[in-house]
GUMARDREN-926998 format. One record per atom (N, C-alpha, C, O): residue in three letters; x negated, z, y negated. Coordinates in steps of 0.02 Angstrom, whole numbers, padded with zeros to 5 digits, always signed. Example, Ala and Ser with C-alpha at 12.3 -4.5 7.8 and 13.67 -1.06 7.14 Angstrom:
! GUMARDREN-926998
ALA-00660+00390+00284ALA-00615+00390+00225ALA-00660+00390+00165ALA-00712+00423+00166SER-00642+00354+00112SER-00684+00357+00053SER-00645+00394-00002SER-00670+00402-00057
END
This chain:
! GUMARDREN-926998
MET-05349+05357-06971MET-05295+05324-07005MET-05289+05252-06980MET-05339+05217-06971ILE-05229+05230-06970ILE-05215+05162-06947ILE-05211+05117-07008ILE-05175+05131-07056ARG-05249+05062-07006ARG-05249+05015-07063ARG-05223+04948-07038ARG-05257+04912-07001MET-05163+04931-07057MET-05133+04867-07038MET-05171+04810-07072MET-05189+04814-07131GLN-05182+04757-07033GLN-05215+04698-07059GLN-05165+04640-07057GLN-05120+04639-07015SER-05173+04594-07102SER-05132+04534-07099SER-05153+04494-07038SER-05212+04493-07019VAL-05105+04461-07007VAL-05120+04418-06950VAL-05148+04353-06978VAL-05113+04315-07012SER-05212+04340-06964SER-05243+04280-06993SER-05271+04231-06941SER-05280+04173-06957THR-05284+04254-06879THR-05312+04209-06829THR-05280+04221-06761THR-05255+04276-06746SER-05281+04170-06720SER-05255+04178-06652SER-05301+04224-06611SER-05277+04259-06567ALA-05366+04224-06626ALA-05412+04269-06590ALA-05395+04341-06605ALA-05398+04384-06560GLN-05376+04355-06666GLN-05355+04423-06685GLN-05292+04444-06646GLN-05288+04500-06622LEU-05244+04399-06640LEU-05184+04413-06602LEU-05200+04423-06528LEU-05174+04469-06497ARG-05242+04379-06499ARG-05260+04386-06428ARG-05293+04453-06414ARG-05281+04484-06362ARG-05336+04475-06460ARG-05369+04540-06452ARG-05317+04596-06452ARG-05322+04642-06411ALA-05269+04593-06496ALA-05217+04645-06499ALA-05172+04641-06437ALA-05157+04692-06407PHE-05151+04581-06418PHE-05108+04573-06359PHE-05145+04595-06296PHE-05115+04622-06250GLY-05211+04583-06294GLY-05252+04601-06237GLY-05262+04675-06227GLY-05288+04696-06176SER-05241+04715-06276SER-05248+04787-06269SER-05195+04816-06222SER-05199+04875-06203PHE-05146+04776-06203PHE-05094+04798-06157PHE-05107+04767-06089PHE-05106+04706-06082PRO-05120+04808-06037PRO-05133+04780-05971PRO-05069+04752-05940PRO-05014+04777-05951SER-05078+04699-05901SER-05020+04671-05866SER-05041+04649-05796SER-05100+04639-05782GLY-04992+04643-05753GLY-05004+04615-05687GLY-05009+04539-05693GLY-04996+04510-05746VAL-05030+04508-05639VAL-05037+04436-05638VAL-04995+04409-05581VAL-04998+04433-05525ALA-04955+04358-05597ALA-04911+04328-05547ALA-04926+04254-05538ALA-04952+04222-05584ALA-04910+04229-05480ALA-04912+04157-05467ALA-04840+04134-05457ALA-04802+04166-05421VAL-04822+04079-05489VAL-04756+04049-05481VAL-04767+03982-05447VAL-04801+03938-05474CYS-04737+03974-05387CYS-04755+03916-05345CYS-04694+03890-05307CYS-04646+03926-05293ALA-04698+03826-05289ALA-04648+03794-05246ALA-04681+03735-05211ALA-04734+03712-05231ARG-04649+03713-05158ARG-04671+03652-05125ARG-04634+03593-05156ARG-04573+03594-05163VAL-04672+03542-05173VAL-04643+03480-05199VAL-04665+03427-05150VAL-04724+03411-05144GLY-04617+03399-05114GLY-04634+03358-05057GLY-04661+03405-05004GLY-04627+03453-04985LYS-04720+03394-04981LYS-04752+03441-04934LYS-04810+03478-04965LYS-04844+03516-04932GLN-04821+03467-05030GLN-04878+03497-05064GLN-04859+03558-05106GLN-04806+03558-05138PRO-04901+03611-05105PRO-04887+03668-05148PRO-04905+03651-05221PRO-04956+03619-05235VAL-04863+03674-05266VAL-04875+03666-05338VAL-04866+03736-05367VAL-04818+03770-05351GLY-04911+03756-05411GLY-04904+03823-05438GLY-04945+03835-05501GLY-04986+03793-05521MET-04932+03893-05530MET-04966+03912-05591MET-04973+03987-05594MET-04936+04023-05561ALA-05020+04011-05634ALA-05029+04083-05644ALA-04993+04104-05707ALA-04987+04066-05755ALA-04968+04166-05707ALA-04935+04194-05766ALA-04955+04267-05773ALA-04942+04307-05728SER-04987+04284-05829SER-05006+04354-05840SER-04955+04391-05883SER-04966+04448-05903SER-04900+04358-05896SER-04848+04389-05938SER-04785+04403-05897SER-04729+04397-05923PHE-04793+04421-05834PHE-04737+04436-05790PHE-04711+04507-05805PHE-04751+04553-05814THR-04645+04514-05807THR-04616+04581-05816THR-04546+04584-05785THR-04511+04533-05780SER-04527+04644-05765SER-04459+04654-05742SER-04413+04655-05803SER-04434+04676-05857VAL-04351+04633-05794VAL-04304+04629-05851VAL-04240+04668-05837VAL-04219+04708-05880SER-04209+04658-05779SER-04143+04687-05766SER-04133+04699-05692SER-04159+04662-05650VAL-04095+04752-05677VAL-04077+04766-05607VAL-04011+04733-05590VAL-04001+04712-05533ASP-03965+04729-05638ASP-03899+04700-05626ASP-03880+04653-05682ASP-03856+04676-05734PRO-03889+04587-05675PRO-03915+04553-05616PRO-03990+04562-05610PRO-04024+04578-05659PRO-04018+04553-05549PRO-04090+04562-05541PRO-04128+04504-05574PRO-04126+04447-05552LEU-04164+04521-05628LEU-04201+04471-05667LEU-04272+04494-05680LEU-04286+04553-05691VAL-04318+04446-05680VAL-04386+04455-05704VAL-04400+04398-05753VAL-04360+04352-05760SER-04456+04403-05788SER-04474+04348-05834SER-04548+04333-05830SER-04589+04375-05812VAL-04563+04271-05848VAL-04632+04249-05860VAL-04631+04208-05924VAL-04581+04176-05940CYS-04687+04208-05959CYS-04694+04167-06019CYS-04740+04109-06003CYS-04792+04117-05972ILE-04720+04050-06026ILE-04755+03988-06008ILE-04770+03948-06071ILE-04726+03939-06113GLN-04831+03925-06077GLN-04848+03882-06135GLN-04804+03820-06134GLN-04793+03790-06081LYS-04780+03801-06192LYS-04739+03740-06197LYS-04777+03678-06176LYS-04747+03628-06157THR-04843+03681-06180THR-04884+03623-06161THR-04898+03619-06086THR-04931+03572-06064SER-04873+03666-06047SER-04885+03666-05975SER-04860+03602-05943SER-04803+03580-05956SER-04901+03571-05902SER-04879+03512-05864SER-04852+03532-05796SER-04821+03491-05761THR-04862+03594-05776THR-04839+03618-05711THR-04766+03643-05714THR-04727+03630-05668TRP-04749+03678-05767TRP-04682+03706-05772TRP-04626+03653-05766TRP-04576+03666-05733PRO-04632+03595-05798PRO-04580+03545-05790PRO-04569+03523-05717PRO-04514+03504-05698VAL-04622+03526-05677VAL-04616+03509-05606VAL-04580+03565-05568VAL-04542+03552-05522LEU-04593+03628-05588LEU-04565+03686-05552LEU-04494+03704-05575LEU-04454+03726-05534ARG-04479+03697-05638ARG-04417+03725-05667ARG-04353+03703-05631ARG-04306+03743-05627ASP-04351+03643-05605ASP-04289+03619-05575ASP-04287+03627-05499ASP-04240+03604-05467ARG-04335+03661-05471ARG-04334+03674-05398ARG-04279+03725-05385ARG-04265+03768-05427GLY-04247+03721-05328GLY-04194+03768-05310GLY-04218+03840-05307GLY-04185+03886-05332ARG-04276+03850-05277ARG-04306+03916-05271ARG-04380+03911-05286ARG-04413+03862-05271LEU-04406+03965-05316LEU-04477+03972-05330LEU-04502+04035-05297LEU-04465+04084-05290GLY-04564+04034-05276GLY-04596+04094-05250GLY-04636+04126-05306GLY-04678+04093-05338LEU-04624+04189-05319LEU-04663+04226-05368LEU-04702+04279-05330LEU-04673+04323-05298SER-04768+04275-05332SER-04812+04322-05297SER-04847+04365-05348SER-04880+04339-05393VAL-04840+04432-05342VAL-04878+04478-05385VAL-04947+04484-05352VAL-04954+04515-05300LEU-04996+04452-05383LEU-05061+04444-05351LEU-05097+04511-05340LEU-05092+04556-05381GLY-05132+04515-05284GLY-05168+04575-05265GLY-05237+04578-05298GLY-05262+04529-05325GLU-05266+04637-05295GLU-05330+04650-05330GLU-05387+04605-05308GLU-05436+04597-05345HIS-05382+04574-05250HIS-05435+04530-05226HIS-05422+04456-05244HIS-05460+04413-05222HIS-05371+04442-05284HIS-05352+04373-05300HIS-05383+04346-05364HIS-05358+04297-05392ASP-05436+04376-05389ASP-05465+04353-05452ASP-05486+04279-05449ASP-05477+04242-05497ARG-05514+04257-05393ARG-05534+04187-05384ARG-05472+04142-05381ARG-05469+04089-05412ALA-05422+04164-05343ALA-05360+04124-05335ALA-05324+04115-05402ALA-05299+04060-05415VAL-05322+04167-05443VAL-05286+04160-05507VAL-05323+04111-05553VAL-05290+04075-05591ARG-05388+04110-05550ARG-05426+04062-05591ARG-05409+03991-05569ARG-05402+03946-05610GLN-05405+03980-05504GLN-05387+03914-05478GLN-05316+03895-05499GLN-05304+03839-05521LEU-05269+03942-05491LEU-05199+03927-05508LEU-05190+03915-05583LEU-05142+03883-05603ALA-05235+03941-05624ALA-05232+03932-05696ALA-05270+03870-05719ALA-05265+03851-05778SER-05308+03839-05675SER-05351+03783-05695SER-05309+03720-05710SER-05254+03712-05685LYS-05337+03678-05751LYS-05304+03615-05768LYS-05324+03559-05720LYS-05288+03509-05715ASP-05381+03567-05686ASP-05407+03514-05643ASP-05416+03539-05572ASP-05417+03599-05559GLY-05421+03492-05526GLY-05437+03508-05457GLY-05378+03532-05416GLY-05322+03537-05441ASP-05392+03548-05353ASP-05341+03572-05307ASP-05332+03647-05318ASP-05375+03686-05300ARG-05276+03666-05347ARG-05263+03736-05362ARG-05256+03779-05300ARG-05263+03840-05303PHE-05242+03748-05243PHE-05230+03787-05182PHE-05287+03783-05132PHE-05281+03808-05076ALA-05344+03753-05151ALA-05401+03749-05106ALA-05426+03819-05090ALA-05446+03856-05135GLY-05424+03838-05026GLY-05448+03903-05005GLY-05399+03960-05018GLY-05414+04018-05002VAL-05341+03946-05047VAL-05290+03997-05060VAL-05240+03996-05002VAL-05210+03945-04987GLU-05233+04054-04969GLU-05187+04058-04913GLU-05116+04069-04939GLU-05104+04112-04980TRP-05069+04028-04914TRP-05000+04031-04937TRP-04952+04018-04880TRP-04971+03990-04828ASP-04891+04038-04891ASP-04836+04026-04843ASP-04778+03995-04881ASP-04766+04012-04939ALA-04742+03951-04848ALA-04683+03921-04878ALA-04621+03960-04855ALA-04615+03977-04797GLY-04577+03972-04903GLY-04513+04004-04887GLY-04464+03951-04863GLY-04479+03891-04864PRO-04405+03973-04841PRO-04356+03926-04813PRO-04328+03877-04864PRO-04302+03824-04845SER-04334+03892-04928SER-04306+03848-04980SER-04361+03815-05022SER-04352+03802-05081ASP-04418+03802-04989ASP-04476+03771-05022ASP-04510+03814-05074ASP-04551+03789-05113SER-04493+03879-05076SER-04532+03925-05118SER-04600+03934-05084SER-04606+03927-05023VAL-04651+03949-05123VAL-04719+03959-05096VAL-04743+04028-05117VAL-04737+04047-05175PHE-04770+04065-05068PHE-04794+04133-05080PHE-04868+04138-05063PHE-04891+04111-05013ILE-04905+04174-05105ILE-04977+04183-05095ILE-04987+04244-05049ILE-04965+04299-05064ARG-05021+04233-04993ARG-05034+04287-04945ARG-05078+04341-04977ARG-05119+04326-05020GLY-05067+04403-04956GLY-05108+04458-04980GLY-05087+04485-05048GLY-05124+04523-05079SER-05029+04465-05072SER-05004+04490-05136SER-04974+04559-05128SER-04964+04582-05072SER-04961+04593-05183SER-04931+04659-05179SER-04855+04656-05178SER-04823+04705-05158ALA-04826+04600-05199ALA-04754+04590-05194ALA-04739+04516-05196ALA-04777+04476-05223TRP-04682+04498-05167TRP-04659+04429-05166TRP-04586+04428-05185TRP-04546+04467-05158LEU-04567+04384-05230LEU-04498+04376-05251LEU-04478+04303-05244LEU-04514+04259-05267GLU-04421+04291-05213GLU-04395+04223-05213GLU-04345+04220-05271GLU-04297+04258-05274VAL-04357+04173-05318VAL-04320+04172-05380VAL-04295+04101-05395VAL-04316+04052-05365SER-04248+04098-05443SER-04227+04034-05471SER-04220+04042-05546SER-04212+04098-05571LEU-04224+03987-05582LEU-04219+03989-05655LEU-04148+04011-05674LEU-04099+03979-05656TYR-04143+04064-05712TYR-04080+04092-05736TYR-04067+04067-05807TYR-04012+04045-05823GLU-04119+04070-05848GLU-04114+04046-05917GLU-04184+04036-05945GLU-04231+04069-05925GLU-04189+03990-05991GLU-04253+03976-06024GLU-04243+03983-06099GLU-04196+03955-06127VAL-04286+04022-06131VAL-04279+04037-06202VAL-04342+04014-06239VAL-04396+04037-06223PRO-04336+03969-06288PRO-04394+03950-06328PRO-04418+04009-06369PRO-04377+04046-06398ALA-04483+04019-06372ALA-04512+04074-06411ALA-04580+04054-06438ALA-04631+04062-06404GLY-04581+04027-06499GLY-04644+04005-06529GLY-04676+03950-06487GLY-04643+03899-06472ASP-04739+03958-06469ASP-04774+03907-06430ASP-04765+03917-06355ASP-04799+03884-06315HIS-04719+03961-06336HIS-04705+03975-06266HIS-04631+03968-06250HIS-04589+03963-06295LEU-04616+03968-06186LEU-04548+03974-06160LEU-04544+04039-06121LEU-04591+04056-06085ILE-04490+04075-06129ILE-04479+04134-06087ILE-04432+04111-06031ILE-04375+04093-06044ALA-04457+04113-05970ALA-04416+04094-05913ALA-04388+04157-05881ALA-04425+04198-05854LEU-04323+04165-05886LEU-04289+04220-05851LEU-04273+04195-05781LEU-04243+04143-05772LEU-04294+04233-05732LEU-04288+04213-05662LEU-04245+04262-05624LEU-04256+04323-05628GLU-04195+04237-05588GLU-04152+04279-05548GLU-04184+04291-05479GLU-04206+04243-05447VAL-04185+04353-05458VAL-04216+04371-05394VAL-04164+04366-05338VAL-04111+04397-05342HIS-04180+04327-05286HIS-04134+04318-05229HIS-04158+04354-05167HIS-04118+04371-05124GLY-04222+04366-05162GLY-04251+04401-05104GLY-04319+04429-05124GLY-04349+04407-05172LEU-04342+04478-05084LEU-04407+04508-05101LEU-04438+04541-05041LEU-04405+04555-04991ASP-04502+04553-05047ASP-04540+04592-04998ASP-04598+04624-05037ASP-04620+04597-05088THR-04621+04681-05014THR-04676+04715-05046THR-04729+04734-04995THR-04715+04739-04936ASN-04789+04743-05020ASN-04846+04764-04978ASN-04876+04825-05013ASN-04920+04818-05056GLU-04854+04884-04993GLU-04876+04945-05027GLU-04950+04961-05017GLU-04977+05005-05050HIS-04983+04925-04972HIS-05054+04938-04958HIS-05100+04895-05002HIS-05161+04905-05001THR-05071+04849-05040THR-05112+04806-05083THR-05098+04822-05156THR-05041+04817-05178LEU-05149+04842-05192LEU-05142+04856-05263LEU-05142+04790-05302LEU-05174+04742-05281PRO-05106+04788-05358PRO-05103+04726-05396PRO-05166+04713-05437PRO-05202+04760-05456LEU-05178+04650-05451LEU-05231+04630-05497LEU-05206+04644-05568LEU-05148+04631-05584ILE-05249+04669-05611ILE-05232+04686-05680ILE-05270+04642-05728ILE-05330+04630-05719PHE-05236+04617-05779PHE-05267+04578-05833PHE-05267+04620-05896PHE-05213+04640-05920HIS-05326+04634-05923HIS-05332+04676-05982HIS-05393+04655-06022HIS-05447+04645-05993ALA-05386+04649-06087ALA-05442+04631-06132ALA-05476+04566-06109ALA-05537+04562-06108SER-05435+04517-06090SER-05458+04451-06069SER-05501+04451-06006SER-05543+04407-05997ALA-05492+04501-05963ALA-05530+04505-05901ALA-05486+04534-05846ALA-05437+04569-05860PHE-05505+04521-05784PHE-05469+04548-05726PHE-05499+04615-05707PHE-05560+04624-05709HIS-05457+04661-05687HIS-05478+04728-05669HIS-05442+04750-05606HIS-05390+04723-05588ARG-05471+04800-05573ARG-05440+04831-05514ARG-05417+04901-05533ARG-05449+04935-05574MET-05362+04922-05503MET-05337+04990-05514MET-05378+05038-05473MET-05407+05020-05422VAL-05380+05100-05494VAL-05409+05154-05454VAL-05354+05180-05409VAL-05300+05197-05434ASP-05366+05183-05344ASP-05315+05205-05297ASP-05314+05281-05292ASP-05356+05311-05259ASN-05266+05311-05326ASN-05258+05383-05325ASN-05200+05406-05282ASN-05178+05463-05287ARG-05175+05361-05241ARG-05119+05379-05198ARG-05141+05431-05147ARG-05197+05426-05121PRO-05099+05480-05132PRO-05117+05529-05081PRO-05122+05496-05012PRO-05088+05447-04998ALA-05164+05524-04971ALA-05171+05498-04902ALA-05106+05510-04865ALA-05073+05561-04876PRO-05087+05465-04821PRO-05026+05476-04781PRO-05033+05541-04741PRO-05088+05559-04719ALA-04978+05576-04731ALA-04978+05642-04697ALA-05010+05638-04628ALA-05043+05685-04607GLU-05000+05583-04592GLU-05027+05579-04524GLU-05104+05578-04525GLU-05135+05596-04475ASP-05135+05557-04581ASP-05207+05558-04586ASP-05236+05628-04595ASP-05296+05638-04588LEU-05192+05676-04612LEU-05214+05745-04624LEU-05203+05790-04565LEU-05217+05850-04569LEU-05179+05763-04510LEU-05167+05804-04450LEU-05233+05826-04419LEU-05283+05791-04425PRO-05234+05885-04386PRO-05295+05909-04353PRO-05322+05856-04305PRO-05284+05822-04271GLY-05386+05850-04302GLY-05418+05801-04258GLY-05428+05734-04291GLY-05462+05691-04263ARG-05401+05723-04351ARG-05408+05659-04385ARG-05450+05667-04448ARG-05458+05618-04485LEU-05476+05726-04462LEU-05514+05737-04523LEU-05586+05716-04513LEU-05626+05721-04559
END
């Protein structure tokens, strides 16, 4: 039997919210010649027409005000090996890009190498939602890397997916077994 409890603590809410796995994205741009970015574990697709995705950002973020007005942002769906990089991108102190390999797009968007997908986006709309902002982002360009599985955030920890994809047909040809 399911027993509903009153919501009494933020820890209780985090535990419930953490029961839903999500991918982890980095939202980045070049400001001057320096990369600026942040991690977002609340990335989701929203619409195909127009092409929109969203991320949720704490209202107290000091990084989002720097990024929000950039013409283009790079959104990287981080790969399963990016657990160290996401911790850096989420940190409040230090060089968030130390040891993180990245590429700049033509419009000063920044993309993290080795991700499972890359989207070049711009702010479409921002919606206040409690202690967060929901940033709706319009997708202008994209690329994917089908060989890299995404990093998963679940129960306040990073996880890797189990790769159950079938082997490519050419790997099953005689002489290759």
